[in-house]
C-alpha positions, 0 to 999 in steps of 0.5 A: 190465366187464359188469354182474352177471346179476340172479337172483331166488331166491324161495320160495312161502311167507311167512317162516315160521321153522319151514318152508323159508323162503328163509333155508334156501337161504343157502348157494346165495345166497352161492355164487352171489353170490360167483362171479366172472368172468375179470375178477374182477367179480361174475357175479351180483346175487342177490336172495333173498325169500319171497312176501307173504301167500298169497291176494293177488298178490305185489308182485314175482312178479305184476309180474315181467315188468316187472322187470330180473331175467334169471332166476327160481329158484322154490322151490315149498315151498307145499302148493297155495296159493303162487301166485295167478293173477296171480303165474303170469301174470306169471311166464309172461310173464317167460319168454315175453320170453326170460328164464330160469325154474327151478322146483323142488318136493318130494315128494307135493303139496308145491309144487303151485301151479306146476301152472298155470305155462305150459310148465315147470309141466306138467313137474311131477307130484304126488299129487293134481294133474297126476298122472304119466301113467305109472300105474306110477309112482303108488306109494310109493317111500320107505317110511321116512317113511309119511306121505309118499305118492308121488311120493317117490323115495328117493335117499339121506339129506339130507346125502349125495350121489347119482350121477346118470345123464346122458341123451343128449348131455350138456346144457351145464349138466352139463359140468365141464371140472374133473371127471375125466370132464368131466361133473357126476356128483354132486348132493345126495341126499334121502329123497323127491324129487318127479316131473318129466317131459317135457310132452306135445307139447313138443319144446323139452323133454328129460330130461337126468338121472336118479337111482336109488332107494336102496330100489327101484333104480328110475330117476327123472327128476332134471331136464328142460331146456327149450331157448330158442325162440319159445315163451320163454326157457330153463327148468328143472324139478328134481325137489326143492328139496333139491338147493339147500337148506342142510340138504342141503349141510350138515345142521349148518345145521338143518332145520324141526322136521317133518323126521324122517329122520336126516341123513348126512354123505357130501357133507361128506366128498367134495370131488369131490361138493361140487365137482360140486354147485358146478359144477351151480349155477354152470352152471345160473345161467349157462345160464338167463341165456343165458351158456352154449351152448344144447343141441347139439340146439337147432337140431333142436328148433327145426326140430321146433317149426317143423314142428309149427306148420306141420302145425297151420296149413298155408300153404294153410289159415291160421288164421281171425282173429276 
């Protein structure tokens, strides 16, 4: 009997009741903890926690590379001060050791402390830091909540679901043998999702799914997958943590008082969409832990990475050592 895969679900804020603290991701935690393998044994051992007070290194995050966690799911719900340099360095070392990292945030500058994370941090674009390189996307999409500026893609009401478009060869995380099409089609909706994209010159990353704005009809990136390579373990950049939040899975669970938009009930009325969300979460957890096949393009990506390194440091002209 294999030992359960150890996963850390972690926010970037202290335990503030009227905010997106880790208790607001309890349905995700319970779902992962309840999954079992063919032998009936639990697949995952899940730890869920908030960070300690900002401004000083978090005792878990700043030593994460020394832990026995197989994957970190980081919910960046801060306004810019959620990670210290020590936290970022340890998280980067954690992934460099071959382990999995999922980083998600939300609209505007929410979660912008992830910018300094190696690799996957560069996949997140914000309003005041690390702007989207496509200037045409630096515009308001969701016009309902006027105080929230770009990026703020409107994929639907909290509690509803959106249909995603799969890009290229379907990524293993997006495959679902139980779905009518064999693929995951639906994820929770949110009125103002953030922006993610492939970092410049990173051949291990690709956009694997997009959503469509209910307001403008514009497509936007939902997720960027980073294949495991010599640079580090598997990683994932997600446009919004609301794809995983209790309130988006079931609005009856409640939300912080600053949420002003009326929720929907589309997800609750669609067993197919609910199954899609559950399959997505299960697949992502397994893939980040190295228990699903890598992308069909992984070998090609490794070759491209090797070629890029050879171009940078030709065999006839090795890098100087100081």
